[in-house]
mmCIF file of the N, C-alpha and C atoms, coordinates in Angstrom:
data_MODEL
# 
_entry.id   MODEL 
# 
loop_
_atom_site.group_PDB 
_atom_site.id 
_atom_site.type_symbol 
_atom_site.label_atom_id 
_atom_site.label_alt_id 
_atom_site.label_comp_id 
_atom_site.label_asym_id 
_atom_site.label_entity_id 
_atom_site.label_seq_id 
_atom_site.pdbx_PDB_ins_code 
_atom_site.Cartn_x 
_atom_site.Cartn_y 
_atom_site.Cartn_z 
_atom_site.occupancy 
_atom_site.B_iso_or_equiv 
_atom_site.pdbx_formal_charge 
_atom_site.auth_seq_id 
_atom_site.auth_comp_id 
_atom_site.auth_asym_id 
_atom_site.auth_atom_id 
_atom_site.pdbx_PDB_model_num 
ATOM 1   N N  . MET A 1 1  ? -42.693 219.577 37.592 1.00 0.00 ? 1  MET A N  1 
ATOM 2   C CA . MET A 1 1  ? -41.287 219.516 37.934 1.00 0.00 ? 1  MET A CA 1 
ATOM 3   C C  . MET A 1 1  ? -40.681 218.251 37.310 1.00 0.00 ? 1  MET A C  1 
ATOM 4   N N  . GLU A 1 2  ? -39.464 218.399 36.840 1.00 0.00 ? 2  GLU A N  1 
ATOM 5   C CA . GLU A 1 2  ? -38.782 217.371 36.175 1.00 0.00 ? 2  GLU A CA 1 
ATOM 6   C C  . GLU A 1 2  ? -38.243 216.309 37.248 1.00 0.00 ? 2  GLU A C  1 
ATOM 7   N N  . ASN A 1 3  ? -38.410 215.051 36.856 1.00 0.00 ? 3  ASN A N  1 
ATOM 8   C CA . ASN A 1 3  ? -37.907 213.977 37.732 1.00 0.00 ? 3  ASN A CA 1 
ATOM 9   C C  . ASN A 1 3  ? -36.383 213.866 37.574 1.00 0.00 ? 3  ASN A C  1 
ATOM 10  N N  . LEU A 1 4  ? -35.598 214.154 38.574 1.00 0.00 ? 4  LEU A N  1 
ATOM 11  C CA . LEU A 1 4  ? -34.173 214.178 38.524 1.00 0.00 ? 4  LEU A CA 1 
ATOM 12  C C  . LEU A 1 4  ? -33.558 212.779 38.741 1.00 0.00 ? 4  LEU A C  1 
ATOM 13  N N  . PHE A 1 5  ? -34.358 211.842 39.257 1.00 0.00 ? 5  PHE A N  1 
ATOM 14  C CA . PHE A 1 5  ? -33.867 210.527 39.575 1.00 0.00 ? 5  PHE A CA 1 
ATOM 15  C C  . PHE A 1 5  ? -34.777 209.479 38.979 1.00 0.00 ? 5  PHE A C  1 
ATOM 16  N N  . ASP A 1 6  ? -34.253 208.580 38.216 1.00 0.00 ? 6  ASP A N  1 
ATOM 17  C CA . ASP A 1 6  ? -35.053 207.505 37.547 1.00 0.00 ? 6  ASP A CA 1 
ATOM 18  C C  . ASP A 1 6  ? -34.525 206.201 38.163 1.00 0.00 ? 6  ASP A C  1 
ATOM 19  N N  . PRO A 1 7  ? -35.238 205.590 39.072 1.00 0.00 ? 7  PRO A N  1 
ATOM 20  C CA . PRO A 1 7  ? -34.794 204.338 39.704 1.00 0.00 ? 7  PRO A CA 1 
ATOM 21  C C  . PRO A 1 7  ? -34.745 203.131 38.786 1.00 0.00 ? 7  PRO A C  1 
ATOM 22  N N  . THR A 1 8  ? -35.347 203.228 37.642 1.00 0.00 ? 8  THR A N  1 
ATOM 23  C CA . THR A 1 8  ? -35.394 202.075 36.654 1.00 0.00 ? 8  THR A CA 1 
ATOM 24  C C  . THR A 1 8  ? -34.016 202.005 35.962 1.00 0.00 ? 8  THR A C  1 
ATOM 25  N N  . THR A 1 9  ? -33.227 203.057 36.004 1.00 0.00 ? 9  THR A N  1 
ATOM 26  C CA . THR A 1 9  ? -31.914 203.015 35.336 1.00 0.00 ? 9  THR A CA 1 
ATOM 27  C C  . THR A 1 9  ? -30.737 202.807 36.305 1.00 0.00 ? 9  THR A C  1 
ATOM 28  N N  . SER A 1 10 ? -31.093 202.474 37.541 1.00 0.00 ? 10 SER A N  1 
ATOM 29  C CA . SER A 1 10 ? -29.983 202.222 38.545 1.00 0.00 ? 10 SER A CA 1 
ATOM 30  C C  . SER A 1 10 ? -29.159 201.021 38.193 1.00 0.00 ? 10 SER A C  1 
ATOM 31  N N  . THR A 1 11 ? -27.861 201.172 38.301 1.00 0.00 ? 11 THR A N  1 
ATOM 32  C CA . THR A 1 11 ? -26.979 200.085 38.016 1.00 0.00 ? 11 THR A CA 1 
ATOM 33  C C  . THR A 1 11 ? -26.602 199.403 39.378 1.00 0.00 ? 11 THR A C  1 
ATOM 34  N N  . TYR A 1 12 ? -25.978 198.257 39.312 1.00 0.00 ? 12 TYR A N  1 
ATOM 35  C CA . TYR A 1 12 ? -25.555 197.589 40.493 1.00 0.00 ? 12 TYR A CA 1 
ATOM 36  C C  . TYR A 1 12 ? -24.603 198.500 41.341 1.00 0.00 ? 12 TYR A C  1 
ATOM 37  N N  . ASP A 1 13 ? -23.674 199.177 40.658 1.00 0.00 ? 13 ASP A N  1 
ATOM 38  C CA . ASP A 1 13 ? -22.727 200.048 41.339 1.00 0.00 ? 13 ASP A CA 1 
ATOM 39  C C  . ASP A 1 13 ? -23.420 201.243 41.989 1.00 0.00 ? 13 ASP A C  1 
ATOM 40  N N  . ASP A 1 14 ? -24.457 201.806 41.354 1.00 0.00 ? 14 ASP A N  1 
ATOM 41  C CA . ASP A 1 14 ? -25.198 202.886 41.907 1.00 0.00 ? 14 ASP A CA 1 
ATOM 42  C C  . ASP A 1 14 ? -25.839 202.481 43.244 1.00 0.00 ? 14 ASP A C  1 
ATOM 43  N N  . VAL A 1 15 ? -26.546 201.351 43.242 1.00 0.00 ? 15 VAL A N  1 
ATOM 44  C CA . VAL A 1 15 ? -27.344 200.899 44.398 1.00 0.00 ? 15 VAL A CA 1 
ATOM 45  C C  . VAL A 1 15 ? -26.296 200.491 45.445 1.00 0.00 ? 15 VAL A C  1 
ATOM 46  N N  . ASN A 1 16 ? -25.141 199.905 45.112 1.00 0.00 ? 16 ASN A N  1 
ATOM 47  C CA . ASN A 1 16 ? -24.133 199.518 46.083 1.00 0.00 ? 16 ASN A CA 1 
ATOM 48  C C  . ASN A 1 16 ? -23.584 200.749 46.802 1.00 0.00 ? 16 ASN A C  1 
ATOM 49  N N  . CYS A 1 17 ? -23.405 201.864 46.051 1.00 0.00 ? 17 CYS A N  1 
ATOM 50  C CA . CYS A 1 17 ? -22.882 203.054 46.590 1.00 0.00 ? 17 CYS A CA 1 
ATOM 51  C C  . CYS A 1 17 ? -23.955 203.677 47.583 1.00 0.00 ? 17 CYS A C  1 
ATOM 52  N N  . GLN A 1 18 ? -25.238 203.583 47.200 1.00 0.00 ? 18 GLN A N  1 
ATOM 53  C CA . GLN A 1 18 ? -26.326 204.067 48.008 1.00 0.00 ? 18 GLN A CA 1 
ATOM 54  C C  . GLN A 1 18 ? -26.365 203.321 49.354 1.00 0.00 ? 18 GLN A C  1 
ATOM 55  N N  . CYS A 1 19 ? -26.167 202.050 49.267 1.00 0.00 ? 19 CYS A N  1 
ATOM 56  C CA . CYS A 1 19 ? -26.208 201.124 50.442 1.00 0.00 ? 19 CYS A CA 1 
ATOM 57  C C  . CYS A 1 19 ? -25.072 201.553 51.415 1.00 0.00 ? 19 CYS A C  1 
ATOM 58  N N  . ARG A 1 20 ? -23.892 201.784 50.844 1.00 0.00 ? 20 ARG A N  1 
ATOM 59  C CA . ARG A 1 20 ? -22.753 202.145 51.691 1.00 0.00 ? 20 ARG A CA 1 
ATOM 60  C C  . ARG A 1 20 ? -22.999 203.516 52.355 1.00 0.00 ? 20 ARG A C  1 
ATOM 61  N N  . ALA A 1 21 ? -23.576 204.431 51.611 1.00 0.00 ? 21 ALA A N  1 
ATOM 62  C CA . ALA A 1 21 ? -23.882 205.776 52.205 1.00 0.00 ? 21 ALA A CA 1 
ATOM 63  C C  . ALA A 1 21 ? -24.891 205.655 53.303 1.00 0.00 ? 21 ALA A C  1 
ATOM 64  N N  . LEU A 1 22 ? -25.956 204.854 53.109 1.00 0.00 ? 22 LEU A N  1 
ATOM 65  C CA . LEU A 1 22 ? -26.981 204.624 54.215 1.00 0.00 ? 22 LEU A CA 1 
ATOM 66  C C  . LEU A 1 22 ? -26.374 203.975 55.391 1.00 0.00 ? 22 LEU A C  1 
ATOM 67  N N  . ALA A 1 23 ? -25.554 202.992 55.169 1.00 0.00 ? 23 ALA A N  1 
ATOM 68  C CA . ALA A 1 23 ? -24.957 202.282 56.300 1.00 0.00 ? 23 ALA A CA 1 
ATOM 69  C C  . ALA A 1 23 ? -24.063 203.278 57.102 1.00 0.00 ? 23 ALA A C  1 
ATOM 70  N N  . TYR A 1 24 ? -23.262 204.050 56.425 1.00 0.00 ? 24 TYR A N  1 
ATOM 71  C CA . TYR A 1 24 ? -22.416 205.005 57.061 1.00 0.00 ? 24 TYR A CA 1 
ATOM 72  C C  . TYR A 1 24 ? -23.228 205.991 57.873 1.00 0.00 ? 24 TYR A C  1 
ATOM 73  N N  . ALA A 1 25 ? -24.295 206.542 57.267 1.00 0.00 ? 25 ALA A N  1 
ATOM 74  C CA . ALA A 1 25 ? -25.145 207.498 57.938 1.00 0.00 ? 25 ALA A CA 1 
ATOM 75  C C  . ALA A 1 25 ? -25.802 206.866 59.137 1.00 0.00 ? 25 ALA A C  1 
ATOM 76  N N  . ALA A 1 26 ? -26.261 205.654 59.007 1.00 0.00 ? 26 ALA A N  1 
ATOM 77  C CA . ALA A 1 26 ? -26.968 204.987 60.207 1.00 0.00 ? 26 ALA A CA 1 
ATOM 78  C C  . ALA A 1 26 ? -25.952 204.717 61.291 1.00 0.00 ? 26 ALA A C  1 
ATOM 79  N N  . TYR A 1 27 ? -24.727 204.458 60.939 1.00 0.00 ? 27 TYR A N  1 
ATOM 80  C CA . TYR A 1 27 ? -23.680 204.199 61.982 1.00 0.00 ? 27 TYR A CA 1 
ATOM 81  C C  . TYR A 1 27 ? -23.343 205.510 62.728 1.00 0.00 ? 27 TYR A C  1 
ATOM 82  N N  . LYS A 1 28 ? -23.303 206.618 62.027 1.00 0.00 ? 28 LYS A N  1 
ATOM 83  C CA . LYS A 1 28 ? -22.858 207.827 62.621 1.00 0.00 ? 28 LYS A CA 1 
ATOM 84  C C  . LYS A 1 28 ? -23.909 208.639 63.329 1.00 0.00 ? 28 LYS A C  1 
ATOM 85  N N  . ILE A 1 29 ? -25.188 208.426 63.008 1.00 0.00 ? 29 ILE A N  1 
ATOM 86  C CA . ILE A 1 29 ? -26.242 209.291 63.582 1.00 0.00 ? 29 ILE A CA 1 
ATOM 87  C C  . ILE A 1 29 ? -26.650 208.785 64.954 1.00 0.00 ? 29 ILE A C  1 
ATOM 88  N N  . SER A 1 30 ? -26.937 209.745 65.828 1.00 0.00 ? 30 SER A N  1 
ATOM 89  C CA . SER A 1 30 ? -27.218 209.353 67.234 1.00 0.00 ? 30 SER A CA 1 
ATOM 90  C C  . SER A 1 30 ? -28.757 209.278 67.471 1.00 0.00 ? 30 SER A C  1 
ATOM 91  N N  . GLU A 1 31 ? -29.548 209.878 66.604 1.00 0.00 ? 31 GLU A N  1 
ATOM 92  C CA . GLU A 1 31 ? -31.017 209.836 66.776 1.00 0.00 ? 31 GLU A CA 1 
ATOM 93  C C  . GLU A 1 31 ? -31.567 208.534 66.422 1.00 0.00 ? 31 GLU A C  1 
ATOM 94  N N  . GLU A 1 32 ? -32.203 207.874 67.382 1.00 0.00 ? 32 GLU A N  1 
ATOM 95  C CA . GLU A 1 32 ? -32.764 206.468 67.206 1.00 0.00 ? 32 GLU A CA 1 
ATOM 96  C C  . GLU A 1 32 ? -33.772 206.409 66.093 1.00 0.00 ? 32 GLU A C  1 
ATOM 97  N N  . ASP A 1 33 ? -34.700 207.340 66.131 1.00 0.00 ? 33 ASP A N  1 
ATOM 98  C CA . ASP A 1 33 ? -35.807 207.311 65.036 1.00 0.00 ? 33 ASP A CA 1 
ATOM 99  C C  . ASP A 1 33 ? -35.246 207.429 63.659 1.00 0.00 ? 33 ASP A C  1 
ATOM 100 N N  . ILE A 1 34 ? -34.288 208.336 63.516 1.00 0.00 ? 34 ILE A N  1 
ATOM 101 C CA . ILE A 1 34 ? -33.730 208.542 62.172 1.00 0.00 ? 34 ILE A CA 1 
ATOM 102 C C  . ILE A 1 34 ? -32.864 207.335 61.795 1.00 0.00 ? 34 ILE A C  1 
ATOM 103 N N  . ARG A 1 35 ? -32.127 206.757 62.741 1.00 0.00 ? 35 ARG A N  1 
ATOM 104 C CA . ARG A 1 35 ? -31.339 205.583 62.452 1.00 0.00 ? 35 ARG A CA 1 
ATOM 105 C C  . ARG A 1 35 ? -32.261 204.461 62.017 1.00 0.00 ? 35 ARG A C  1 
ATOM 106 N N  . GLU A 1 36 ? -33.406 204.312 62.683 1.00 0.00 ? 36 GLU A N  1 
ATOM 107 C CA . GLU A 1 36 ? -34.322 203.218 62.273 1.00 0.00 ? 36 GLU A CA 1 
ATOM 108 C C  . GLU A 1 36 ? -34.800 203.365 60.842 1.00 0.00 ? 36 GLU A C  1 
ATOM 109 N N  . MET A 1 37 ? -35.130 204.636 60.480 1.00 0.00 ? 37 MET A N  1 
ATOM 110 C CA . MET A 1 37 ? -35.562 204.901 59.107 1.00 0.00 ? 37 MET A CA 1 
ATOM 111 C C  . MET A 1 37 ? -34.494 204.633 58.092 1.00 0.00 ? 37 MET A C  1 
ATOM 112 N N  . LEU A 1 38 ? -33.254 205.015 58.439 1.00 0.00 ? 38 LEU A N  1 
ATOM 113 C CA . LEU A 1 38 ? -32.132 204.781 57.555 1.00 0.00 ? 38 LEU A CA 1 
ATOM 114 C C  . LEU A 1 38 ? -31.911 203.291 57.328 1.00 0.00 ? 38 LEU A C  1 
ATOM 115 N N  . LEU A 1 39 ? -31.989 202.548 58.448 1.00 0.00 ? 39 LEU A N  1 
ATOM 116 C CA . LEU A 1 39 ? -31.805 201.078 58.346 1.00 0.00 ? 39 LEU A CA 1 
ATOM 117 C C  . LEU A 1 39 ? -32.850 200.381 57.575 1.00 0.00 ? 39 LEU A C  1 
ATOM 118 N N  . PHE A 1 40 ? -34.174 200.872 57.745 1.00 0.00 ? 40 PHE A N  1 
ATOM 119 C CA . PHE A 1 40 ? -35.263 200.334 56.951 1.00 0.00 ? 40 PHE A CA 1 
ATOM 120 C C  . PHE A 1 40 ? -35.008 200.604 55.429 1.00 0.00 ? 40 PHE A C  1 
ATOM 121 N N  . THR A 1 41 ? -34.583 201.850 55.128 1.00 0.00 ? 41 THR A N  1 
ATOM 122 C CA . THR A 1 41 ? -34.300 202.186 53.714 1.00 0.00 ? 41 THR A CA 1 
ATOM 123 C C  . THR A 1 41 ? -33.150 201.347 53.233 1.00 0.00 ? 41 THR A C  1 
ATOM 124 N N  . LEU A 1 42 ? -32.125 201.118 54.041 1.00 0.00 ? 42 LEU A N  1 
ATOM 125 C CA . LEU A 1 42 ? -30.975 200.210 53.696 1.00 0.00 ? 42 LEU A CA 1 
ATOM 126 C C  . LEU A 1 42 ? -31.450 198.847 53.349 1.00 0.00 ? 42 LEU A C  1 
ATOM 127 N N  . LEU A 1 43 ? -32.348 198.240 54.120 1.00 0.00 ? 43 LEU A N  1 
ATOM 128 C CA . LEU A 1 43 ? -32.841 196.968 53.827 1.00 0.00 ? 43 LEU A CA 1 
ATOM 129 C C  . LEU A 1 43 ? -33.583 196.921 52.409 1.00 0.00 ? 43 LEU A C  1 
ATOM 130 N N  . GLU A 1 44 ? -34.353 197.937 52.138 1.00 0.00 ? 44 GLU A N  1 
ATOM 131 C CA . GLU A 1 44 ? -35.026 197.999 50.845 1.00 0.00 ? 44 GLU A CA 1 
ATOM 132 C C  . GLU A 1 44 ? -33.967 198.096 49.708 1.00 0.00 ? 44 GLU A C  1 
ATOM 133 N N  . LYS A 1 45 ? -32.957 198.915 49.903 1.00 0.00 ? 45 LYS A N  1 
ATOM 134 C CA . LYS A 1 45 ? -31.892 199.035 48.925 1.00 0.00 ? 45 LYS A CA 1 
ATOM 135 C C  . LYS A 1 45 ? -31.147 197.701 48.718 1.00 0.00 ? 45 LYS A C  1 
ATOM 136 N N  . GLN A 1 46 ? -30.925 197.021 49.791 1.00 0.00 ? 46 GLN A N  1 
ATOM 137 C CA . GLN A 1 46 ? -30.182 195.762 49.687 1.00 0.00 ? 46 GLN A CA 1 
ATOM 138 C C  . GLN A 1 46 ? -30.991 194.740 48.928 1.00 0.00 ? 46 GLN A C  1 
ATOM 139 N N  . HIS A 1 47 ? -32.345 194.731 49.109 1.00 0.00 ? 47 HIS A N  1 
ATOM 140 C CA . HIS A 1 47 ? -33.183 193.849 48.238 1.00 0.00 ? 47 HIS A CA 1 
ATOM 141 C C  . HIS A 1 47 ? -33.109 194.189 46.782 1.00 0.00 ? 47 HIS A C  1 
ATOM 142 N N  . HIS A 1 48 ? -33.110 195.549 46.534 1.00 0.00 ? 48 HIS A N  1 
ATOM 143 C CA . HIS A 1 48 ? -32.887 196.034 45.169 1.00 0.00 ? 48 HIS A CA 1 
ATOM 144 C C  . HIS A 1 48 ? -31.548 195.586 44.589 1.00 0.00 ? 48 HIS A C  1 
ATOM 145 N N  . LEU A 1 49 ? -30.509 195.743 45.442 1.00 0.00 ? 49 LEU A N  1 
ATOM 146 C CA . LEU A 1 49 ? -29.162 195.363 45.034 1.00 0.00 ? 49 LEU A CA 1 
ATOM 147 C C  . LEU A 1 49 ? -29.066 193.914 44.730 1.00 0.00 ? 49 LEU A C  1 
ATOM 148 N N  . GLU A 1 50 ? -29.751 193.113 45.517 1.00 0.00 ? 50 GLU A N  1 
ATOM 149 C CA . GLU A 1 50 ? -29.712 191.599 45.324 1.00 0.00 ? 50 GLU A CA 1 
ATOM 150 C C  . GLU A 1 50 ? -30.338 191.259 43.972 1.00 0.00 ? 50 GLU A C  1 
ATOM 151 N N  . LYS A 1 51 ? -31.402 191.978 43.583 1.00 0.00 ? 51 LYS A N  1 
ATOM 152 C CA . LYS A 1 51 ? -32.064 191.693 42.282 1.00 0.00 ? 51 LYS A CA 1 
ATOM 153 C C  . LYS A 1 51 ? -31.197 192.202 41.103 1.00 0.00 ? 51 LYS A C  1 
ATOM 154 N N  . LEU A 1 52 ? -30.349 193.173 41.310 1.00 0.00 ? 52 LEU A N  1 
ATOM 155 C CA . LEU A 1 52 ? -29.507 193.691 40.283 1.00 0.00 ? 52 LEU A CA 1 
ATOM 156 C C  . LEU A 1 52 ? -28.236 192.814 40.075 1.00 0.00 ? 52 LEU A C  1 
ATOM 157 N N  . HIS A 1 53 ? -27.921 191.947 41.034 1.00 0.00 ? 53 HIS A N  1 
ATOM 158 C CA . HIS A 1 53 ? -26.780 191.131 40.991 1.00 0.00 ? 53 HIS A CA 1 
ATOM 159 C C  . HIS A 1 53 ? -26.844 190.223 39.737 1.00 0.00 ? 53 HIS A C  1 
ATOM 160 N N  . PRO A 1 54 ? -25.747 190.147 38.994 1.00 0.00 ? 54 PRO A N  1 
ATOM 161 C CA . PRO A 1 54 ? -25.788 189.241 37.821 1.00 0.00 ? 54 PRO A CA 1 
ATOM 162 C C  . PRO A 1 54 ? -26.120 187.783 38.031 1.00 0.00 ? 54 PRO A C  1 
ATOM 163 N N  . GLY A 1 55 ? -25.919 187.290 39.224 1.00 0.00 ? 55 GLY A N  1 
ATOM 164 C CA . GLY A 1 55 ? -26.178 185.911 39.534 1.00 0.00 ? 55 GLY A CA 1 
ATOM 165 C C  . GLY A 1 55 ? -27.572 185.668 40.184 1.00 0.00 ? 55 GLY A C  1 
ATOM 166 N N  . TYR A 1 56 ? -28.396 186.699 40.206 1.00 0.00 ? 56 TYR A N  1 
ATOM 167 C CA . TYR A 1 56 ? -29.697 186.626 40.932 1.00 0.00 ? 56 TYR A CA 1 
ATOM 168 C C  . TYR A 1 56 ? -30.609 185.696 40.201 1.00 0.00 ? 56 TYR A C  1 
ATOM 169 N N  . VAL A 1 57 ? -31.251 184.799 40.958 1.00 0.00 ? 57 VAL A N  1 
ATOM 170 C CA . VAL A 1 57 ? -32.246 183.856 40.414 1.00 0.00 ? 57 VAL A CA 1 
ATOM 171 C C  . VAL A 1 57 ? -33.559 184.144 41.088 1.00 0.00 ? 57 VAL A C  1 
ATOM 172 N N  . LYS A 1 58 ? -34.621 184.298 40.299 1.00 0.00 ? 58 LYS A N  1 
ATOM 173 C CA . LYS A 1 58 ? -35.907 184.627 40.831 1.00 0.00 ? 58 LYS A CA 1 
ATOM 174 C C  . LYS A 1 58 ? -36.363 183.383 41.679 1.00 0.00 ? 58 LYS A C  1 
ATOM 175 N N  . PRO A 1 59 ? -37.088 183.645 42.835 1.00 0.00 ? 59 PRO A N  1 
ATOM 176 C CA . PRO A 1 59 ? -37.597 182.545 43.656 1.00 0.00 ? 59 PRO A CA 1 
ATOM 177 C C  . PRO A 1 59 ? -38.468 181.580 42.837 1.00 0.00 ? 59 PRO A C  1 
ATOM 178 N N  . GLN A 1 60 ? -39.240 181.984 41.870 1.00 0.00 ? 60 GLN A N  1 
ATOM 179 C CA . GLN A 1 60 ? -40.051 181.067 41.079 1.00 0.00 ? 60 GLN A CA 1 
ATOM 180 C C  . GLN A 1 60 ? -39.255 180.142 40.307 1.00 0.00 ? 60 GLN A C  1 
ATOM 181 N N  . GLN A 1 61 ? -38.083 180.608 39.834 1.00 0.00 ? 61 GLN A N  1 
ATOM 182 C CA . GLN A 1 61 ? -37.211 179.677 39.096 1.00 0.00 ? 61 GLN A CA 1 
ATOM 183 C C  . GLN A 1 61 ? -36.688 178.578 39.917 1.00 0.00 ? 61 GLN A C  1 
ATOM 184 N N  . ILE A 1 62 ? -36.326 178.935 41.160 1.00 0.00 ? 62 ILE A N  1 
ATOM 185 C CA . ILE A 1 62 ? -35.825 177.984 42.132 1.00 0.00 ? 62 ILE A CA 1 
ATOM 186 C C  . ILE A 1 62 ? -36.907 176.843 42.429 1.00 0.00 ? 62 ILE A C  1 
ATOM 187 N N  . ASN A 1 63 ? -38.109 177.338 42.644 1.00 0.00 ? 63 ASN A N  1 
ATOM 188 C CA . ASN A 1 63 ? -39.180 176.446 42.906 1.00 0.00 ? 63 ASN A CA 1 
ATOM 189 C C  . ASN A 1 63 ? -39.472 175.493 41.731 1.00 0.00 ? 63 ASN A C  1 
ATOM 190 N N  . SER A 1 64 ? -39.360 176.011 40.494 1.00 0.00 ? 64 SER A N  1 
ATOM 191 C CA . SER A 1 64 ? -39.603 175.179 39.337 1.00 0.00 ? 64 SER A CA 1 
ATOM 192 C C  . SER A 1 64 ? -38.477 174.142 39.161 1.00 0.00 ? 64 SER A C  1 
ATOM 193 N N  . TRP A 1 65 ? -37.210 174.517 39.562 1.00 0.00 ? 65 TRP A N  1 
ATOM 194 C CA . TRP A 1 65 ? -36.165 173.567 39.481 1.00 0.00 ? 65 TRP A CA 1 
ATOM 195 C C  . TRP A 1 65 ? -36.397 172.392 40.471 1.00 0.00 ? 65 TRP A C  1 
ATOM 196 N N  . HIS A 1 66 ? -36.909 172.707 41.622 1.00 0.00 ? 66 HIS A N  1 
ATOM 197 C CA . HIS A 1 66 ? -37.166 171.640 42.654 1.00 0.00 ? 66 HIS A CA 1 
ATOM 198 C C  . HIS A 1 66 ? -38.317 170.772 42.215 1.00 0.00 ? 66 HIS A C  1 
ATOM 199 N N  . ASP A 1 67 ? -39.322 171.329 41.550 1.00 0.00 ? 67 ASP A N  1 
ATOM 200 C CA . ASP A 1 67 ? -40.489 170.588 41.081 1.00 0.00 ? 67 ASP A CA 1 
ATOM 201 C C  . ASP A 1 67 ? -40.053 169.556 40.014 1.00 0.00 ? 67 ASP A C  1 
ATOM 202 N N  . ASN A 1 68 ? -39.048 169.879 39.185 1.00 0.00 ? 68 ASN A N  1 
ATOM 203 C CA . ASN A 1 68 ? -38.600 169.006 38.113 1.00 0.00 ? 68 ASN A CA 1 
ATOM 204 C C  . ASN A 1 68 ? -37.776 167.836 38.576 1.00 0.00 ? 68 ASN A C  1 
ATOM 205 N N  . GLU A 1 69 ? -37.364 167.814 39.804 1.00 0.00 ? 69 GLU A N  1 
ATOM 206 C CA . GLU A 1 69 ? -36.507 166.746 40.369 1.00 0.00 ? 69 GLU A CA 1 
ATOM 207 C C  . GLU A 1 69 ? -37.237 165.527 40.669 1.00 0.00 ? 69 GLU A C  1 
# 
């Protein structure tokens, strides 16, 4: 079966839209178990979104900056 979704090509706007959809779904759903899964997925997407942000700095880079001071 052909892979219809390639997460390696996600843009910042794509992931931002996914985060909004997950947040809306979690807000509207009444089932606690499903809401918890949606919120967990939302957290993962937010981490992905943070890494796609143009101003993102890897934690290793921050540590190396502090070591040079």
